[in-house]
N, C-alpha and C positions, 0 to 999 in steps of 0.2 A: 572234600572240605569246601565249605562255603567261604566266599571272600567277604571280608568286613572292611569297609572304608568309613572312617570317622573324620569328618571335616568340620571346621568352624573357626571362629575367632575366639580363642580361649584366654586371651589377654595375659599371657605369660612371657613378656618380652625379655625377662631376665634369664630364660633358659638358653643355654648354648647347646644346641642339638649335636653339633659336631664333637664336642668334648663330654657330652652327657653330664653337665653341671648346671646348677641353678642357684640364684642368690637368695631367694626367699623360701621359707618353709613350705608354703602352699605349692609353689612351683616345683620344689624338690619332690613333693608327694605325687604331683601330676606326672613328673618325669619317671619316678619309680613305678607308678601304676602302669604307664604305657610300656615300660621295659618288662615288668612282671607278666604282662599279658601279650608279650611278643608283638607289640604294635610300634614299629619304628616310624619315625617322621620321614616322609618321602619328599617333601618340598624342600628345596635347597636355596631358593631365591628369596631374599627379603621382600616383604610386601610394602612396608613403610619404615622410613628412617632407620634402616638397617636391622629391624627386628622381624623375626618370623612370627607375625601375629596370626596369619592364616595357616592353621595347622592341618595337615593331612596325615592321618595315621592309618595304617593298613596291615593286615596280616599276610599280605602278598606283596612283598617289596619289589617284585619285578614289574609292578604296575608303573613305577617310575613317573609319577605325575610331575 
């Protein structure tokens, strides 16, 4: 299996990755898409003002970035 890492500033500050909830429709769709494709968020530390703006999704959670 190849490892996929998807990183970027996706501007979804309303997503709560720990609880898998989002406030806006577009953010809920993004959250559902990442879950449907088995791409968990591996970054746990907020980047700015308490929001996880810099998202790292991967199909290999043991990377633990």
